[in-house]
N, C-alpha and C positions, 0 to 999 in steps of 0.2 A: 355838275350840271346846273344850269340856271333855271330858276323858277320865278314866276310872277305871282305875287300874292295880291290879289285884287280885292279891295275893300269896298263893300257896298253898304249903303245905309240910305235912309229916307231923309231927304232935305227937309221935308215937312216935320219930321220928328226932331231934327236939330233946331228948327225955328220955334218949337214949343218952349215954354218956360223950363220944363224939365231938361230938355236938350241943352239949352243955354246954360243951365246950372251945372250940368255934367261936363261941359266943354273944358274948363280948366283942368279937371282931374284926368280926362281922356288925353289931353295934350301932354300933361306931365307923365302919364304912363307911356305915351309914345316916345318921349325923350328918354325914359328909362330903358325901353326896348332898344332904342337906337344905341344907347350906351352898351348894352349887352352885345349887340351886333358888332360894334367897334372892338370890344374886348375879345370877341371870338376870333378876330382876325379874318373873318369872312369878307369876301368882296360883295358889297351891297350898295343899293341906292334906294331912295324913297322920295315920295312927293305927295302932297295933298293937292287935289285938283280944284279948280274954280267951280262954282256951282253951275248947274246945267244951263241957265239962261245965257251964259257966256260961250256955250258950245256951238259948234257948227258941224253939220254932217254934209258931206259931198256924196251925192248919189250919181253913179255912172250908168247910163243906159245906152241903147243903140243910137239915140239922138244926141248924145253928149253928156255933159255934167250939169247937175242942178245943186245949188247950195241951199240947205234947209237950216233954219234956226233950231238949236237944241240938239240933244243927243239922238243917236240912231234908234235906240230902243225906248219905247214908252212903257215904263214899269213903275212899280211902287218904290223900288229902291234905285238909287243912282250910283254910278261908279264915283267914289269919293276920293280915292287915292290908291297908292300901290307901294309895295316893296318889291324890288328886284334883288334876289339873293342867289348866291352860288352855293348850293347845298349838295352833299354827296348823293342823296336819293330822295324819293318822295316822302318817306317817313320823316326824314330830317326837316324837309320843307314844311310838312304838316305841323311838326312840333313848333317851328317858328311862327307859323300862321296862327296857332292856338294862343300865342302870346300877344297878338295884335289886339289892342283895346278898342272897343266900340260900344255904342249905346245898345240897349236891348233891341233885338230885331235885326241888328247888323249882321252881315255875313262876310266871310272871307273865302274867295275862290282861289285854289292853288292850281296853277297851270305850268307845266314844263315848257320851256322854250324849245321849239322844234329846230333842230339843226339839219341842214342839208348835208348829204354825204360828200366827202371830199373827192 
Protein backbone atom coordinates (compact mmCIF):
# COMPACT_ATOMS: atom_id res chain seq x y z
CA UNK A 1 0.00 0.00 0.00
CA UNK A 2 1.23 3.49 -0.75
CA UNK A 3 1.67 6.07 2.00
CA UNK A 4 2.44 9.76 1.80
CA UNK A 5 4.76 11.00 4.56
CA UNK A 6 4.13 14.75 4.70
CA UNK A 7 6.88 16.82 6.31
CA UNK A 8 5.79 20.03 8.05
CA UNK A 9 8.06 22.66 9.55
CA UNK A 10 8.15 26.38 10.10
CA UNK A 11 9.86 28.40 7.37
CA UNK A 12 10.54 31.02 10.04
CA UNK A 13 12.45 28.42 12.11
CA UNK A 14 14.58 27.51 9.09
CA UNK A 15 15.36 31.19 8.49
CA UNK A 16 16.78 31.62 12.01
CA UNK A 17 20.54 31.14 12.54
CA UNK A 18 19.87 27.87 14.39
CA UNK A 19 17.87 26.53 11.45
CA UNK A 20 20.51 27.55 8.95
CA UNK A 21 23.19 25.89 11.11
CA UNK A 22 21.14 22.67 11.30
CA UNK A 23 20.48 22.50 7.55
CA UNK A 24 23.65 20.64 6.40
CA UNK A 25 23.14 17.92 9.04
CA UNK A 26 19.43 17.55 8.19
CA UNK A 27 20.21 17.26 4.46
CA UNK A 28 22.89 14.64 5.19
CA UNK A 29 20.42 12.68 7.33
CA UNK A 30 17.86 12.78 4.49
CA UNK A 31 20.52 11.40 2.13
CA UNK A 32 21.17 8.58 4.63
CA UNK A 33 17.44 7.83 4.87
CA UNK A 34 17.16 7.77 1.09
CA UNK A 35 20.05 5.30 0.97
CA UNK A 36 18.16 3.08 3.43
CA UNK A 37 15.03 3.29 1.27
CA UNK A 38 17.04 2.34 -1.84
CA UNK A 39 18.65 -0.57 0.01
CA UNK A 40 15.23 -1.80 1.19
CA UNK A 41 14.10 -2.29 -2.41
CA UNK A 42 10.92 -0.35 -1.61
CA UNK A 43 9.24 1.71 -4.32
CA UNK A 44 9.55 5.34 -3.16
CA UNK A 45 10.00 8.95 -4.20
CA UNK A 46 10.66 12.15 -2.32
CA UNK A 47 10.94 15.88 -2.88
CA UNK A 48 11.59 19.09 -1.01
CA UNK A 49 9.05 21.78 -1.86
CA UNK A 50 9.78 25.41 -2.66
CA UNK A 51 8.92 27.88 0.11
CA UNK A 52 5.36 29.13 0.39
CA UNK A 53 5.86 32.49 -1.39
CA UNK A 54 6.20 30.43 -4.61
CA UNK A 55 2.88 28.63 -4.00
CA UNK A 56 -0.46 29.39 -5.59
CA UNK A 57 -3.87 28.17 -4.50
CA UNK A 58 -6.78 27.90 -6.92
CA UNK A 59 -10.18 28.29 -5.27
CA UNK A 60 -13.28 27.10 -7.10
CA UNK A 61 -16.69 28.50 -6.26
CA UNK A 62 -20.03 28.92 -8.04
CA UNK A 63 -18.67 31.94 -9.95
CA UNK A 64 -15.55 30.21 -11.25
CA UNK A 65 -11.96 30.02 -10.11
CA UNK A 66 -9.73 32.47 -8.29
CA UNK A 67 -5.94 32.19 -7.97
CA UNK A 68 -4.45 33.23 -4.63
CA UNK A 69 -0.79 33.73 -3.73
CA UNK A 70 0.54 31.31 -1.16
CA UNK A 71 -0.62 28.02 0.29
CA UNK A 72 -4.22 27.09 1.12
CA UNK A 73 -3.76 26.85 4.88
CA UNK A 74 -2.48 29.70 7.00
CA UNK A 75 -0.61 27.89 9.76
CA UNK A 76 2.59 28.17 11.78
CA UNK A 77 4.00 25.13 9.96
CA UNK A 78 4.20 24.74 6.21
CA UNK A 79 4.34 21.64 4.03
CA UNK A 80 8.07 21.41 3.34
CA UNK A 81 8.36 18.12 1.48
CA UNK A 82 7.23 14.54 1.25
CA UNK A 83 8.14 10.92 0.81
CA UNK A 84 5.81 8.61 -1.11
CA UNK A 85 6.51 5.04 -0.06
CA UNK A 86 5.05 1.60 -0.74
CA UNK A 87 4.88 -0.06 2.68
CA UNK A 88 3.05 -3.22 3.75
CA UNK A 89 0.99 -1.48 6.44
CA UNK A 90 0.57 1.66 8.57
CA UNK A 91 3.01 0.39 11.22
CA UNK A 92 5.76 0.06 8.61
CA UNK A 93 4.93 3.49 7.17
CA UNK A 94 5.11 5.00 10.67
CA UNK A 95 8.49 3.35 11.23
CA UNK A 96 9.85 5.05 8.09
CA UNK A 97 8.21 8.36 9.08
CA UNK A 98 10.03 8.26 12.44
CA UNK A 99 13.34 8.22 10.55
CA UNK A 100 12.62 11.46 8.69
CA UNK A 101 14.97 14.15 10.03
CA UNK A 102 13.66 17.62 10.85
CA UNK A 103 14.36 20.51 13.16
CA UNK A 104 12.70 20.72 16.60
CA UNK A 105 9.00 21.40 16.23
CA UNK A 106 8.81 19.67 12.85
CA UNK A 107 6.09 17.12 12.21
CA UNK A 108 5.49 14.22 9.84
CA UNK A 109 1.94 13.23 8.89
CA UNK A 110 1.40 9.69 7.59
CA UNK A 111 -1.50 9.29 5.15
CA UNK A 112 -2.51 6.19 3.23
CA UNK A 113 -3.23 6.74 -0.45
CA UNK A 114 -6.91 5.96 -1.01
CA UNK A 115 -7.56 3.58 -3.88
CA UNK A 116 -10.87 3.38 -5.64
CA UNK A 117 -12.35 -0.09 -5.97
CA UNK A 118 -11.87 -1.78 -9.33
